[in-house]
C-alpha positions as a Python dict, from the first residue, in 0.01 Angstrom:
ca = {
    (1, 'M'): (0, 0, 0),
    (2, 'Q'): (296, -117, -205),
    (3, 'V'): (640, 43, -186),
    (4, 'H'): (826, 77, -519),
    (5, 'G'): (1160, 203, -391),
    (6, 'K'): (1289, 458, -147),
    (7, 'D'): (1087, 743, -296),
    (8, 'S'): (767, 599, -451),
    (9, 'F'): (464, 388, -361),
    (10, 'S'): (112, 304, -473),
    (11, 'A'): (-203, 259, -268),
    (12, 'H'): (-568, 167, -314),
    (13, 'V'): (-774, 482, -259),
    (14, 'C'): (-1154, 458, -302),
    (15, 'G'): (-1119, 144, -516),
    (16, 'K'): (-856, 296, -745),
    (17, 'V'): (-479, 242, -745),
    (18, 'C'): (-295, 571, -702),
    (19, 'S'): (81, 616, -725),
    (20, 'A'): (300, 883, -574),
    (21, 'K'): (665, 979, -589),
    (22, 'L'): (865, 1194, -349),
    (23, 'I'): (1035, 1473, -545),
    (24, 'E'): (1223, 1750, -362),
    (25, 'D'): (1033, 1695, -35),
    (26, 'K'): (697, 1706, -220),
    (27, 'L'): (469, 1410, -282),
    (28, 'T'): (365, 1414, -650),
    (29, 'W'): (69, 1191, -738),
    (30, 'D'): (8, 1031, -1079),
    (31, 'S'): (-302, 1254, -1109),
    (32, 'G'): (-72, 1559, -1107),
    (33, 'E'): (-173, 1663, -756),
    (34, 'V'): (118, 1772, -535),
    (35, 'W'): (122, 1747, -158),
    (36, 'V'): (358, 1969, 40),
    (37, 'R'): (475, 1875, 387),
    (38, 'A'): (299, 2092, 644),
    (39, 'Q'): (530, 2291, 865),
    (40, 'L'): (422, 2262, 1225),
    (41, 'A'): (423, 2572, 1435),
    (42, 'E'): (728, 2591, 1654),
    (43, 'T'): (515, 2591, 1968),
    (44, 'F'): (758, 2369, 2156),
    (45, 'N'): (1084, 2536, 2055),
    (46, 'G'): (1261, 2696, 2346),
    (47, 'R'): (1394, 2618, 2691),
    (48, 'W'): (1198, 2415, 2947),
    (49, 'A'): (1261, 2362, 3319),
    (50, 'Y'): (1229, 1993, 3410),
    (51, 'N'): (964, 1938, 3682),
    (52, 'G'): (976, 2312, 3754),
    (53, 'D'): (1347, 2300, 3851),
    (54, 'A'): (1516, 2604, 3694),
    (55, 'G'): (1850, 2426, 3748),
    (56, 'T'): (1759, 2148, 3504),
    (57, 'V'): (1679, 2302, 3168),
    (58, 'L'): (1612, 2115, 2844),
    (59, 'E'): (1589, 2277, 2503),
    (60, 'V'): (1357, 2185, 2218),
    (61, 'R'): (1484, 2285, 1874),
    (62, 'G'): (1518, 2140, 1527),
    (63, 'G'): (1306, 1831, 1596),
    (64, 'C'): (1517, 1729, 1898),
    (65, 'I'): (1518, 1768, 2275),
    (66, 'F'): (1862, 1860, 2408),
    (67, 'R'): (1954, 1758, 2763),
    (68, 'P'): (2177, 1968, 2991),
    (69, 'D'): (2473, 1735, 2921),
    (70, 'G'): (2444, 1801, 2545),
    (71, 'S'): (2292, 1465, 2453),
    (72, 'F'): (1963, 1469, 2266),
    (73, 'V'): (1651, 1270, 2184),
    (74, 'K'): (1472, 1300, 1850),
    (75, 'I'): (1106, 1394, 1847),
    (76, 'V'): (929, 1109, 1666),
    (77, 'D'): (581, 1259, 1639),
    (78, 'Q'): (442, 1609, 1680),
    (79, 'T'): (106, 1780, 1647),
    (80, 'Q'): (5, 2136, 1725),
    (81, 'D'): (-23, 2061, 2098),
    (82, 'T'): (163, 1730, 2157),
    (83, 'L'): (503, 1582, 2094),
    (84, 'S'): (628, 1226, 2140),
    (85, 'I'): (970, 1076, 2197),
    (86, 'L'): (1111, 727, 2252),
    (87, 'L'): (1249, 708, 2605),
    (88, 'S'): (1415, 380, 2706),
    (89, 'G'): (1224, 203, 2430),
    (90, 'K'): (886, 342, 2540),
    (91, 'M'): (682, 607, 2356),
    (92, 'V'): (623, 905, 2587),
    (93, 'T'): (392, 1191, 2488),
    (94, 'G'): (381, 1543, 2624),
    (95, 'R'): (82, 1775, 2587),
    (96, 'R'): (111, 2154, 2595),
    (97, 'E'): (-110, 2301, 2867),
    (98, 'G'): (-51, 2675, 2883),
    (99, 'E'): (309, 2733, 2987),
    (100, 'Q'): (362, 2368, 3078),
    (101, 'L'): (434, 2051, 2888),
    (102, 'V'): (269, 1766, 3081),
    (103, 'W'): (408, 1419, 3003),
    (104, 'D'): (208, 1098, 3028),
    (105, 'D'): (483, 947, 3248),
    (106, 'G'): (408, 1205, 3521),
    (107, 'A'): (685, 1456, 3445),
    (108, 'F'): (611, 1818, 3363),
    (109, 'W'): (818, 2091, 3208),
    (110, 'T'): (766, 2463, 3254),
    (111, 'A'): (850, 2707, 2974),
    (112, 'C'): (1147, 2927, 3062),
    (113, 'K'): (1090, 3292, 2993),
    (114, 'D'): (1351, 3460, 2777),
    (115, 'P'): (1509, 3749, 2964),
    (116, 'E'): (1386, 4093, 2873),
    (117, 'P'): (1637, 4303, 2677),
    (118, 'E'): (1834, 4522, 2913),
    (119, 'C'): (2154, 4716, 2925),
    (120, 'L'): (2442, 4469, 2939),
    (121, 'L'): (2654, 4702, 3150),
    (122, 'P'): (2451, 4837, 3441),
    (123, 'G'): (2479, 5213, 3484),
    (124, 'L'): (2619, 5275, 3136),
    (125, 'E'): (2298, 5427, 2995),
    (126, 'E'): (2265, 5663, 3292),
    (127, 'A'): (2634, 5758, 3262),
    (128, 'R'): (2590, 5833, 2892),
    (129, 'A'): (2287, 6051, 2959),
    (130, 'A'): (2463, 6241, 3241),
    (131, 'E'): (2778, 6292, 3033),
    (132, 'A'): (2575, 6414, 2735),
    (133, 'E'): (2381, 6653, 2958),
    (134, 'S'): (2698, 6796, 3112),
    (135, 'H'): (2838, 6865, 2764),
    (136, 'A'): (2516, 7011, 2619),
    (137, 'G'): (2603, 7270, 2357),
    (138, 'E'): (2967, 7155, 2326),
    (139, 'K'): (3099, 7027, 1998),
    (140, 'G'): (3317, 6722, 1959),
    (141, 'N'): (3315, 6368, 2087),
    (142, 'I'): (3170, 6276, 2422),
    (143, 'K'): (3403, 6061, 2629),
    (144, 'L'): (3217, 5787, 2812),
    (145, 'P'): (3325, 5678, 3156),
    (146, 'A'): (3510, 5349, 3181),
    (147, 'V'): (3311, 5060, 3319),
    (148, 'E'): (3530, 4854, 3548),
    (149, 'N'): (3503, 4505, 3687),
    (150, 'Q'): (3241, 4385, 3443),
    (151, 'D'): (3242, 4079, 3225),
    (152, 'L'): (3088, 4096, 2878),
    (153, 'L'): (2740, 4031, 3015),
    (154, 'G'): (2771, 4288, 3290),
    (155, 'I'): (2717, 4026, 3557),
    (156, 'G'): (3022, 4077, 3773),
    (157, 'P'): (3399, 4081, 3788),
    (158, 'P'): (3569, 3919, 3489),
    (159, 'A'): (3702, 3568, 3530),
    (160, 'P'): (4066, 3574, 3640),
    (161, 'N'): (4339, 3503, 3393),
    (162, 'P'): (4474, 3151, 3474),
    (163, 'E'): (4835, 3279, 3480),
    (164, 'E'): (4746, 3565, 3715),
    (165, 'E'): (4547, 3326, 3933),
    (166, 'A'): (4845, 3087, 3955),
    (167, 'R'): (5077, 3375, 4055),
    (168, 'A'): (4828, 3497, 4315),
    (169, 'T'): (4786, 3146, 4458),
    (170, 'S'): (5162, 3084, 4482),
    (171, 'A'): (5215, 3429, 4636),
    (172, 'S'): (4949, 3365, 4900),
    (173, 'L'): (5099, 3022, 4975),
    (174, 'E'): (5439, 3187, 5023),
    (175, 'D'): (5279, 3438, 5265),
    (176, 'V'): (5114, 3156, 5463),
    (177, 'F'): (5444, 2962, 5478),
    (178, 'A'): (5636, 3273, 5588),
    (179, 'E'): (5371, 3350, 5853),
    (180, 'Q'): (5382, 2993, 5989),
    (181, 'T'): (5764, 2997, 5993),
    (182, 'A'): (5765, 3328, 6183),
    (183, 'Q'): (5523, 3189, 6443),
    (184, 'A'): (5735, 2876, 6500),
}
């Protein structure tokens, strides 16, 4: 094979010299044949727990593996059921086996399941249904009950405002100081 620049080459194929040029991500041969880059299935895209530890999750997307700290490693080779990366100068290959990615260095990753869609604010759907039922036959808008002490994901109390937290901390320190002074 002989390279003729950054986007063209020629090669001996079956005793004949064939030339090709890369044009708009397609390989166009001098015979008029055009090769299109195959798009691999995104079988590896998603989140993976390192060695089964749900606390250490890596993400595969866009031809890269993203570590928990935000750094990433580029995938250098990929087939339908394997992917390879350079790790500390050594080629390491992982093979998909069901819901696991088993690496030839002994590590294994387990696919993380995406959470099932659910109501973001627990109890809101039931409250809506109960409110609608109690107003059956009435015209006008239905007022929904307020949902208190929920963050946007419905997980728990909202994170405190830093200013409010500072006031609360200084107030509690004043109480402790006053209590210690009174005991002395």
